TORTITOR-959722 format. One record per residue (C-alpha): x, y, z. Coordinates in steps of 0.5 Angstrom, whole numbers, padded with zeros to 4 digits, always signed. Layout:
! TORTITOR-959722
XYZ/...
//
This chain:
! TORTITOR-959722
-0181+0136+0092/-0186+0130+0091/-0183+0122+0093/-0181+0121+0086/-0176+0127+0085/-0173+0126+0093/-0171+0118+0091/-0168+0121+0084/-0164+0126+0087/-0161+0121+0093/-0159+0116+0087/-0155+0122+0083/-0151+0124+0090/-0148+0117+0092/-0146+0116+0084/-0142+0123+0086/-0139+0121+0092/-0136+0113+0089/-0129+0113+0086/-0128+0112+0079/-0128+0104+0077/-0122+0103+0072/-0125+0102+0065/-0123+0094+0061/-0119+0097+0055/-0123+0091+0049/-0116+0091+0045/-0110+0089+0048/-0104+0094+0049/-0098+0094+0044/-0091+0094+0048/-0086+0095+0043/-0078+0093+0044/-0080+0088+0049/-0075+0083+0051/-0078+0077+0055/-0074+0075+0060/-0068+0070+0061/-0063+0068+0066/-0056+0069+0064/-0053+0064+0060/-0047+0060+0062/-0044+0063+0054/-0045+0070+0056/-0039+0069+0062/-0033+0072+0060/-0028+0065+0058/-0022+0065+0063/-0016+0067+0059/-0011+0061+0057/-0003+0062+0058/+0000+0060+0052/+0005+0055+0052/+0012+0056+0051/+0017+0050+0049/+0022+0050+0055/+0028+0045+0055/+0028+0042+0062/+0032+0036+0063/+0034+0035+0057/+0027+0035+0055/+0021+0039+0052/+0016+0041+0056/+0011+0047+0056/+0010+0051+0062/+0003+0048+0063/+0006+0041+0063/+0011+0043+0069/+0006+0045+0074/+0005+0037+0074/+0011+0034+0072/+0018+0035+0074/+0021+0032+0067/+0017+0026+0062/+0023+0021+0063/+0027+0017+0058/+0024+0011+0055/+0028+0005+0055/+0031+0001+0049/+0027-0005+0047/+0030-0012+0048/+0032-0016+0042/+0034-0013+0035/+0031-0007+0032/+0026-0007+0026/+0028-0009+0019/+0026-0010+0013/+0025-0017+0013/+0021-0018+0007/+0022-0019+0000/+0017-0018-0007/+0018-0023-0012/+0015-0020-0019/+0014-0023-0027/+0011-0030-0024/+0007-0034-0029/-0001-0034-0027/+0001-0041-0027/+0005-0041-0021/+0004-0045-0014/+0007-0044-0007/+0013-0049-0009/+0014-0045-0015/+0016-0039-0010/+0019-0044-0005/+0024-0047-0010/+0026-0039-0013/+0028-0037-0005/+0034-0038-0002/+0039-0035+0003/+0035-0037+0010/+0030-0039+0014/+0023-0037+0012/+0017-0034+0017/+0012-0034+0012/+0010-0035+0003/+0005-0030+0002/+0002-0032-0005/-0005-0032-0009/-0007-0037-0014/-0007-0033-0020/-0002-0027-0019/+0004-0025-0021/+0007-0023-0015/+0008-0026-0008/+0013-0024-0003/+0018-0029+0003/+0019-0026+0010/+0026-0028+0013/+0027-0029+0020/+0033-0025+0019/+0034-0019+0017/+0041-0021+0015/+0038-0027+0010/+0033-0022+0006/+0038-0018+0005/+0043-0025+0002/+0037-0026-0002/+0036-0019-0005/+0044-0019-0007/+0044-0026-0010/+0038-0024-0014/+0040-0017-0017/+0040-0021-0024/+0032-0024-0027/+0032-0031-0023/+0030-0037-0028/+0023-0040-0026/+0024-0048-0025/+0019-0051-0029/+0017-0045-0034/+0022-0044-0039/+0022-0037-0041/+0020-0034-0036/+0024-0029-0030/+0023-0026-0024/+0025-0020-0020/+0026-0019-0014/+0025-0013-0010/+0026-0011-0003/+0021-0008+0001/+0020-0001+0003/+0018-0002+0011/+0022-0005+0017/+0018-0010+0022/+0020-0012+0027/+0020-0021+0030/+0013-0021+0033/+0015-0025+0041/+0011-0032+0038/+0014-0032+0032/+0021-0031+0037/+0019-0036+0042/+0018-0041+0036/+0025-0040+0034/+0029-0040+0041/+0025-0047+0040/+0027-0049+0034/+0020-0050+0030/+0020-0048+0023/+0015-0048+0017/+0017-0056+0016/+0014-0062+0021/+0017-0069+0019/+0013-0074+0021/+0015-0082+0023/+0010-0087+0024/+0005-0085+0020/+0000-0092+0020/-0001-0094+0013/-0007-0098+0015/-0011-0092+0018/-0008-0086+0014/-0007-0086+0006/-0004-0081+0003/-0010-0077+0001/-0011-0077+0009/-0005-0075+0011/-0005-0069+0005/-0013-0067+0008/-0010-0068+0015/-0005-0063+0014/-0010-0057+0010/-0015-0058+0015/-0022-0058+0015/-0024-0052+0020/-0026-0045+0017/-0019-0043+0016/-0015-0048+0012/-0007-0048+0012/-0004-0047+0006/+0001-0054+0004/+0007-0052+0000/+0010-0058-0001/+0008-0066+0002/+0012-0073+0001/+0013-0079+0003/+0018-0084+0004/+0020-0090+0009/+0026-0089+0014/+0032-0094+0015/+0028-0098+0020/+0022-0099+0015/+0017-0094+0018/+0012-0090+0014/+0014-0083+0015/+0012-0076+0012/+0014-0069+0011/+0010-0062+0011/+0012-0056+0009/+0007-0050+0010/+0007-0043+0008/+0009-0041+0015/+0011-0043+0021/+0006-0042+0026/+0001-0047+0021/+0006-0052+0022/+0006-0051+0030/-0002-0051+0029/-0001-0057+0025/+0004-0060+0029/-0001-0060+0036/-0008-0062+0032/-0004-0069+0030/-0001-0070+0037/-0008-0069+0040/-0012-0074+0034/-0012-0081+0037/-0010-0084+0029/-0003-0080+0030/-0002-0081+0038/+0004-0087+0035/+0007-0082+0031/+0014-0077+0032/+0013-0070+0030/+0020-0067+0029/+0021-0059+0026/+0026-0060+0020/+0031-0054+0017/+0027-0051+0011/+0030-0052+0005/+0031-0044+0003/+0036-0044+0009/+0041-0049+0005/+0040-0047-0002/+0045-0041-0004/+0045-0037-0010/
//
């Protein structure tokens, strides 16, 4: 055997003794029905069973079994101080479109008003009384159609509102102080405040102007110049009095709340 045959024989023997190597596949193997691995979600957990609520009587109050684990009882509510909510609002229908605030006030009688609600050009107005009994008195005295002063041939009908409304704490305080929607100012300096200036002061120059129902001027027995200002609500009268008392032009005047003319009128 020559030299070349010996080298070929040794190479063949080395290939036969070496371990087989894995052959890489050129095409990826597709695995069917393989699902991605993920951690179990919270939604998969079994929801706890809720104990059904059963209403039972507990110290005179209906409570559920679950509520009894935390509360001995619901307790009892205390009654509020003051009168109960009652109907204090009356609706006036059939007004002429030319009506003004004073038209509504002249139709109203029976008691002190908290507010007159009216929009110019409307045929409907509302009056809110302080006392529900006064509202009922106005309604009872208006079962027949009312003649509208200044508008011959026009008739107005009165209805009671359906909803009851309590007297607010602020209005109750005003009533305790005997505040009304009518303010009398005594001692007006005619050289400083003429009639038009007084009316402008009553309306106000702020963003929220006041609704003035009536303004009149007169002289007292002592000769002092005075004016009576009637507003559409007690709150507006209180704001008017407060503004004038803080003004230098009115610092020498006396301010008095007067009785509401609607309280003095009867059917």
